[in-house]
C-alpha positions as CSV (number, residue, x, y, z in Angstrom):
1,L,-57.9,-17.7,-14.5
2,A,-57.4,-21.3,-13.5
3,A,-60.6,-21.1,-11.5
4,H,-62.6,-19.5,-14.3
5,P,-61.0,-20.3,-17.7
6,E,-64.3,-19.9,-19.7
7,D,-63.4,-16.5,-21.3
8,L,-60.0,-17.7,-22.4
9,D,-61.5,-21.0,-23.7
10,R,-64.1,-19.0,-25.7
11,Y,-61.5,-16.7,-27.1
12,Y,-59.2,-19.6,-28.1
13,A,-62.1,-21.3,-29.8
14,L,-62.7,-18.1,-31.8
15,V,-59.0,-17.8,-32.7
16,S,-59.1,-21.4,-33.9
17,V,-61.8,-20.8,-36.5
18,T,-61.1,-17.2,-37.6
19,G,-58.1,-15.4,-38.8
20,P,-56.5,-13.2,-41.5
21,A,-56.3,-16.1,-44.0
22,S,-59.5,-17.9,-43.2
23,T,-61.8,-14.9,-42.6
24,P,-60.0,-12.0,-44.3
25,D,-63.2,-9.8,-44.2
26,Q,-62.8,-9.7,-40.4
27,F,-59.2,-8.5,-40.7
28,P,-59.1,-6.0,-43.5
29,T,-56.0,-4.1,-42.4
30,R,-52.4,-5.0,-41.4
31,A,-53.2,-3.6,-38.0
32,A,-56.1,-6.0,-37.6
33,A,-54.1,-9.0,-38.6
34,T,-51.2,-7.9,-36.3
35,A,-53.5,-7.5,-33.4
36,Y,-55.1,-10.9,-34.1
37,W,-51.6,-12.7,-34.0
38,V,-50.4,-10.8,-30.9
39,N,-53.6,-11.7,-29.0
40,A,-53.5,-15.3,-30.3
41,F,-49.9,-15.7,-29.1
42,N,-50.7,-14.5,-25.6
43,A,-53.8,-16.7,-25.4
44,M,-51.8,-19.7,-26.4
45,V,-49.1,-19.1,-23.8
46,L,-51.9,-18.8,-21.2
47,K,-53.3,-22.1,-22.3
48,V,-49.9,-23.8,-21.8
49,V,-49.4,-22.2,-18.4
50,L,-52.8,-23.3,-17.3
51,L,-52.2,-26.8,-18.7
52,H,-49.3,-27.1,-16.2
53,Y,-50.7,-25.0,-13.4
54,P,-49.5,-24.9,-10.7
55,A,-46.0,-25.1,-12.0
56,R,-43.1,-24.4,-9.6
57,S,-41.1,-22.8,-12.3
58,V,-41.2,-22.0,-16.0
59,Y,-38.6,-24.8,-16.4
60,D,-41.4,-27.2,-15.7
61,L,-42.7,-26.0,-19.1
62,A,-39.4,-26.3,-20.8
63,L,-40.0,-29.8,-22.2
64,P,-41.5,-29.9,-24.6
65,R,-40.1,-26.5,-25.9
66,L,-42.7,-23.8,-25.6
67,E,-42.1,-22.1,-28.9
68,T,-41.8,-25.2,-31.1
69,E,-43.2,-28.3,-29.6
70,Y,-46.7,-27.3,-28.4
71,T,-49.3,-27.0,-31.1
72,F,-52.4,-24.9,-31.3
73,R,-55.2,-24.1,-33.7
74,A,-55.3,-20.6,-35.2
75,D,-56.7,-19.3,-38.4
76,R,-58.1,-22.8,-39.1
77,R,-54.8,-24.6,-39.1
78,I,-52.3,-26.2,-36.7
79,V,-49.4,-23.8,-35.6
80,T,-46.6,-23.5,-33.1
81,L,-45.8,-20.4,-31.2
82,A,-42.8,-19.9,-33.4
83,E,-45.1,-19.9,-36.4
84,V,-47.5,-17.5,-34.7
85,E,-44.5,-15.2,-34.0
86,Q,-43.6,-15.2,-37.7
87,E,-47.1,-14.5,-38.8
88,M,-47.3,-11.7,-36.3
89,L,-44.1,-10.1,-37.6
90,R,-45.1,-10.7,-41.2
91,A,-48.6,-9.1,-40.7
92,G,-47.0,-6.2,-38.9
93,D,-44.5,-5.5,-41.6
94,N,-41.7,-6.7,-39.3
95,D,-42.6,-4.4,-36.4
96,V,-40.4,-5.8,-33.7
97,R,-42.4,-3.9,-31.1
98,T,-44.9,-6.8,-31.3
99,L,-42.4,-9.0,-29.6
100,F,-42.6,-6.8,-26.5
101,A,-46.4,-7.1,-26.6
102,T,-46.2,-10.9,-26.2
103,S,-45.5,-12.7,-23.0
104,R,-43.6,-15.9,-22.8
105,G,-45.0,-16.7,-19.4
106,A,-41.7,-16.4,-17.6
107,L,-39.6,-14.0,-15.6
108,G,-37.2,-12.1,-17.9
109,T,-39.9,-11.8,-20.7
110,P,-42.4,-9.1,-21.1
111,L,-45.4,-9.0,-18.9
112,P,-48.8,-9.4,-20.6
113,G,-50.7,-6.2,-21.1
114,Q,-53.8,-5.4,-19.2
115,E,-56.0,-5.1,-22.3
116,P,-56.1,-6.9,-25.6
117,I,-54.2,-5.4,-28.6
118,R,-56.7,-3.5,-30.9
119,A,-56.2,-2.5,-34.5
120,E,-57.5,1.0,-33.8
121,T,-54.9,1.7,-31.1
122,L,-52.1,-0.7,-32.3
123,D,-49.3,1.8,-32.8
124,R,-49.9,3.3,-29.3
125,Q,-50.2,0.0,-27.7
126,L,-47.0,-1.4,-29.3
127,A,-45.1,1.7,-28.3
128,T,-46.3,1.4,-24.7
129,A,-45.5,-2.3,-24.6
130,A,-42.0,-1.7,-25.9
131,A,-41.3,1.2,-23.5
132,R,-42.7,-0.8,-20.5
133,A,-40.6,-3.8,-21.4
134,L,-37.4,-1.8,-21.9
135,D,-37.9,-0.2,-18.5
136,D,-37.9,-3.6,-16.9
137,P,-34.3,-4.5,-15.8
138,R,-35.1,-8.2,-16.5
139,I,-35.5,-7.2,-20.2
140,L,-32.8,-4.5,-20.5
141,R,-30.2,-3.7,-17.8
142,I,-27.5,-1.1,-18.2
143,D,-24.3,-1.7,-16.2
144,S,-22.6,1.7,-16.4
145,A,-19.5,0.5,-14.5
146,A,-18.9,-2.3,-16.9
147,H,-19.9,-0.2,-20.0
148,S,-22.4,-3.0,-20.8
149,I,-26.0,-3.4,-21.7
150,Y,-27.7,-6.7,-21.1
151,V,-30.9,-7.5,-23.1
152,W,-33.5,-10.2,-23.4
153,Q,-32.2,-13.1,-25.3
154,L,-34.9,-12.8,-28.0
155,V,-33.7,-9.3,-28.8
156,L,-30.3,-10.7,-29.4
157,R,-31.6,-13.6,-31.5
158,R,-33.5,-11.1,-33.6
159,Q,-30.8,-8.3,-33.6
160,S,-30.9,-7.9,-37.4
161,D,-34.7,-7.6,-37.3
162,F,-34.4,-4.8,-34.7
163,E,-31.7,-3.0,-36.8
164,D,-33.8,-3.4,-40.0
165,Y,-36.9,-2.0,-38.2
166,W,-35.0,1.1,-37.0
167,R,-33.4,1.7,-40.5
168,S,-36.8,1.4,-42.2
169,R,-38.5,3.8,-39.7
170,R,-35.7,6.3,-39.8
171,R,-35.0,5.8,-43.6
172,A,-31.3,5.4,-42.6
173,S,-28.7,3.3,-44.3
174,T,-27.1,2.2,-41.1
175,G,-28.3,1.5,-37.6
176,R,-27.3,-0.5,-34.5
177,L,-29.3,-2.4,-32.1
178,L,-28.7,0.3,-29.5
179,D,-30.3,2.8,-31.9
180,S,-33.4,0.7,-32.2
181,L,-33.7,0.0,-28.4
182,A,-33.2,3.7,-27.6
183,D,-35.8,4.7,-30.1
184,M,-38.4,2.4,-28.5
185,S,-37.5,3.2,-24.9
186,S,-39.3,5.6,-22.5
187,P,-37.7,9.1,-22.3
188,R,-36.3,8.2,-18.8
189,R,-34.7,5.0,-20.0
190,R,-33.4,6.7,-23.2
191,Q,-31.4,9.1,-21.0
């Protein structure tokens, strides 16, 4: 990608001038808007990684803070990755599986998918991304001996969002983070 960034640059240029707010006719559904924000997020992370390539470690990208101190153009306005994440969740009706479809460009975060997120296949792609991430021991690790589960820090930061998502999908009055994670996991991981 560093040797041939043209496709990424063209895509980023497109994201800069189109979007659910500025060109709503191109994003007529929640799924289309959600796919836009997930793909925009991943493109922006790639732009930052390439800006610092080759980096010895993601810690080289730590200052400024990746989520809040780098700015990008999307939907004809200046945004941070934190703002893109909020737009993504809002567009997706707080579907937390979108978080597993975004890469933070570091070990211990989800790997980027092999294909762009598409409105037509959004639900399947988000389910696959969540299950794949939760199968990764850097995202979720079960220590049976200690009776502990270790999860990605973003999941813990957004624990109430995960619980709300599970309750809304299951039409339940109560729910725990464990319920939400088990529901999104692959059958093998769920066991």
